[in-house]
N, C-alpha and C positions, 0 to 999 in steps of 0.2 A: 399469814398477816402477822406481824410483830407489832405489839402495843408498846407505846412509849410514855409513861405519864409524865407531865410536865407541870409543876406546882401543885397547887390544891385545888379542891373544888367549891372554895368558899366564894359565895355569889353565882354560881352556876344555875341556870336552869334546871328544873327537876327532870326535864326530858333528856339530859346528857346522861345519866344512868342507863335509859334506855340505848343511846346511841353507842355507849361503851359495851354494852351486853351483845348488841348486834354484830359490833366488830369482833368481839372476841369468839363467837359462834364461828366465825370462819376458819379458826384454827391458826396454828403455826406453819410457817413455811408457804410454799406456792402451790399447795393443792387446789385451793379454791381460787383466789385470784393474786396471792402474794402481797406484797407491798408493806408498808411501814405507815403505822397511824401515829400521830403526835398529837395525845390528848391533852386538852386545857392547854394548847400552845397560844401564844402571843408573839408572833414575828415581829421583828424589828419594823417600826413604821405603821403597823397596823393598830388602830384605835382600840378596838376592843377585843377581849380574850375569845378565843375560838375554841369551839367544844372538839373540835378534832380537825386535823389536815392530813389527809389522807393520801399518801404518795404510792401508786401503782405503777408497774411498768409501763403504762401506755397512758398515762394521765395523773392530774392532781386534784382532789376534790376538797373544797372547803367546806366544812359542816358547822351550822350555827344552827341552835337550839331555840324554840320559841314555845313558851309556855301558855297555854289558852286558859281561860277562866275555868273552863269546865270540859269534860270529855265532850265528843261531839260525833255524831254520826254522819254527817257531810261538812265539810268545808269548802268554801270557795275562796280560792286563793289567787287572784289576778297580781301580776306585780304593779301593775299601772293603777290598781282602783282599790276600792275598799274590800277588806275581807268579811266574810258573813260564815256564821256557825249555825247551822240548821236553820237559815233563813235570816238569823240576827245580826246586824252589823257589828263588827268586833271592834271595841274602841279601847285602848289600854288606858292605864291611869295617867300615862304621860302624853296623852292625846294622839299618838300614834294611831292611823287606821290602816297602814300596811306595814308589819313587821318585815316584810322583805326587803326594805329599804336597807337596814343594816347589813344584812347578808351580802347584797349586791356589791356594797362599798367594801366590805372586808374580801370578797373575790377580788375586785379591782386593785385593793391594796396589795395583795399576794400576787397577783400578775406584775404590778409595777415593781415591786420587789426584787422577782426573779428577773425581769428586764434588767434592772439597774445593776443586779449582781452578774449580769452576761452570762447566766446557766441557761441551758436548752430551754426554749418556751414550750413546755409541754402544755395542752390543753387543760385550762382551769376551769372545772364545773362548779357549780355551786348547790349544795344540799341543805334545805331548810328543814329541820327536824321539829316537826309538832307533838305535842303531847298534853294531857297525860294520856289521851288516846282518841284517834280519830279513825272512824271506819273508812271513810271514803273522801278523796281529796279532788277537787275539780280545778283544773289548770287549763287557761287557753293553749292552743297547739302552738301559738307564736312564742309563748313563754318558755315550751319545752324546747324549741328550736333555739332558744338563746343559751340552752346549757344549764336551765335551773331546773331542780326536782324538789317539790313540798312534798313531805310523806311523814307519816307515823313510823318511827325507826325500827321496824320489825326486821329480823335478819333476811327474810326473803325480799322485801321491798327495798332495803339497803342496797342488798346485793345487786337486784336488777338495775337500780340506779347509777351503780359504779361501773358496771357493763355498759351502760349507754353512754356515760359521760367520759370514760376513760379510752378513747378511740385513736390514740396516736397511730402514724402508721408503721410504726417500728418500736419495740421496747426500748427503754431508755438503759443504757448499760450502767452497770453498778457504781464506777468511777463517777459518773455524771451524776447519778442518785446522790452520791455522797455530798456533792457539792451543794446540790439543790437544798439536802437537809440541813447542811452546815449554814445555808443562807436563812433557811426558815427557822431553826432552833439552834444556834451554836452550841447548846449544852447538850445536845442529843448526838453523841459521839457514837456512831456506828461504823465500824469499818467495812471494806469492801465485802470479805468473806461473809459477814453477818447479810448483807444485801443480797448476794448471790443465792444464798440460802432462801431468800424470801421472793426468789422469782427473777431477778433483776441480772441480766446476762452478763458475764465478764468483760465482754468487749462489744463495741458497736457492729451492728450487722454490715456485712461487706455489702458495697455498692452494687445495685443490680445493673448488668451491662447486657448488651445484646450482641449475640456472636455474629461476625460478618466472615464468611468465607475468605481465604487469601486470594481466590481467584477474582474476587470484586476489588480488592486492593491493588492488584498488580497493575503495575503501568499498561495501558492499552498501546499496542503497537501502532504506529502511523500507517494511514490506509494506503494500501498500493494504489499507483494510478490506475484510474479506469480505462478501458479501452474506449475509444472515440465513438463506436457504435453504440455504447452503452450509456453514453452521456444524459440521455434522457429518460433512465430508469428512474422509477419514483424512489425517494430514499426514506420513506415511511416503514419500509418491510422490515429491517433489522430492528427499529424502534418498537413495532409492535409485537415481534418476537420477544424482544426483552422485556417488554411489559406482560406480555404472556406467561413467561416464566416466574416473573415476580408474583403474580396473581396465583399461578397455581400453588407456589410454595406458601403464600399466607393461607390460601384455603387449605392445604393440607396440615397447617399448624392449627388453625382454628378448630378444624374437624377432629384433630388429636387431643386438643384441650377440651372441646365439648364432650368427645366421648370419654375421657377421662372423668368429667365432672358429673356426667349423667349416667354413668354405667349404673346397669341393674344390680342391686344387691340380693336379688332374688330370681330364681330360675323361672321360667313360663309356668310350670306347674305347681308352684307354689311353696316348693321345698327349699329351707335356707341354703345360701351357699356360703363360701368360704367367708370367715368373719372379717371385717374392715376394722383396722386399727386406728385410735385417733389418741395419740399422746399416751400411750401404755393400757388403753381401754380398748377391748375388743367387742365390737358390736356384730351382731349375726341377725339378720333380718328374719321375720317371722310373719310375712303378710302386709300388705297394703290395701287402700281401697280409695276410690276418688269418685267425689260425687258435687252436685251443685246447689244441694240443699244443705248450706252451712248451718243455719241454726238447728236442725234436725241432729246435728253431730256434736252438738254443745249443750252446756247447761249454765245455769246462774246467770249472772248480769252479762255474762258473753254471749249467753243465747237470746236474752232478751234485746241487746244492742243491734245483733244480726237479724232478728226478727223486724227491727224498724229500719235497718239500713242494709242487710244484705250483703252478700259478696260473691264474686265471680265462680270460685271452685274451692273446694276443702279436700287436700289429701292427707290422709292418715297411714301412718307406717310404724309397725311394731319391731322392737329389737330386743335381744337380750343380750345385757350387757356384763361382761365377765371381768373381774377385778381380783386384786388379792384378798377383797372383803367379802366375796359371794358374787352371788348374781343378781343383778337388777332387770326389772321389766321397764322396758322404755316405750313410751308413746311420743312419736314427734310428728306434730301436724302443722301443715301450711296453709295457710288461708289467703287467697289471692283477690286483688281488687283492680278495678279499671285505673285508679288513680292512687297515687301514695298518700294522700290526705285520709281515705279511708283507712288505710294500713294503720297511720299514725294513731286517728282516734281508736281503733279497736286495741291497739296494744296499750293504749293510756287505760282503757278498762280494764284490760288482762291483769295489768299492774297492781290493782288494787287488791289489798287482803281480802279474801274470800269471794272473789269475782266470779267464781266457777272454773271451768275446764272444757276440755275435749273429751267425748266418750270412747272408750275403747271399741275395738272392731268386734262384730259377732264372732263365736266360736272360741275354743279353747286353746290355751296356750300350750307348749311343748311339755308333755308329762303330766299333763292334767292339771298343771298350775291355773290358778284363777286370781290372778293379781287385783287388788282394788287401789284405785288410785286417789281414794279421798284424801290420804296424808300424803301427797307426792311432792317431792322436791320439784318446784315448778318454775321455770325460766321463760323469757320471751327474747325474741330477737327480730330483725328486720332484714328482708331481702327484696331490696327495691319496692314494688308495689305489694308486697306479699308480708304477712307475718308468721313467724315461726314459733309454735308453742312446744314445750318439752316437759312430759311429766315422767318422773322416775320414782319407783318403789322398790324396795328390795323384794326378792322371790322368797317365800317361805317364813318370812319373819317380818315383826312390825316395822314400819317407817317413820322416822322423823323429818317433817320438811325441812328443818334446819340442820339435817345431819351433813357435815362438811363432805364425806365421802359420796352421797347420793348427790349432793349439788356439784361436785366435781364431775360425776358422770353425765349429770345433765348439762353441764356447761360444754362438754365435747360433743354431745349429741346435737347440740346447736349447729355445729360444723358438718354434719352428714348432709348429703346431698339427697333430698328426696324427691323421686320422680314418680311415684304412684304406679 
């Protein structure tokens, strides 16, 4: 992540300093998310100065800061109603009851600008950063679906929001990213090479195609005249045979893909198998467990929510992740629900700072290690009707939840297929 400071901070909300600190903690380059953050930007046609415009390889995020009168334990922040802090209605000196209106208008203005400049329409998300401190933010599920996140900008919460909002199906190439930046801030002159260093690919990805065997494309010879005595033979037999061949081919492809995605990373007797590599990080499985008592496997606010609502199944898997910086203990947990609404609600709880986590499995780690996940890098992800939670700590030394190297390992662990 490269930070580009534009203008001064005169008149900026106090929470902008927290936004800058959170973005700076991601570090330079593409190790965490990559991208470029324009700090204090005022794109052409946008009425208000923006605390940050974050261009990521798979999306663009507009960050608008809102200063609350005092710190709060709980903020109720619907987009279509009055905000409340610790149960009290929030009314600003200018009479506004919903500070989110300006942020939504800024996001719409940025979208309109990109469309007018005819640059690739990356998804534009909005983050409303509130401060000086908020322990818990409550947002309606419908507002989350709209691509708006309201949060206190700590490194972990802002990182989770960025991953949720930047979801374009392929990364934006560096030349296109340069055009987007030129439209947003002409004074921010970044070359293609600098953008490649921040995680933007040099060229657009090749279009996906489906291979069709030549035999299927060859002209079909004209059918030979049928003998008179076979004129009454049913004609559906060749069609049925062709359909059967196609079905078998499709079944074989699905079976192969399913086998690749769900291949066990651990032998039946519990011993680790060969490591699985994910973008330069090797993950070695060290045991897993499956159960139906989801609350018993968790703690904190996550446990309290599960005690009230329950879930269908919880799967926990241990990994040792090796990288050039050492070895990390990684706990990957998948909680499955009958419907996606439950998964979305639990993920919203898990994304709150200090909301708890998932308990480690019983039994020791390799070489007698005993990692403690209290200060783990913590990330969340979604898989249909499931929520995936990742906790990562260093083995043998202290861990910092905002450590970019640990966060990078946790990000890659989100892509592991956990079958239990």
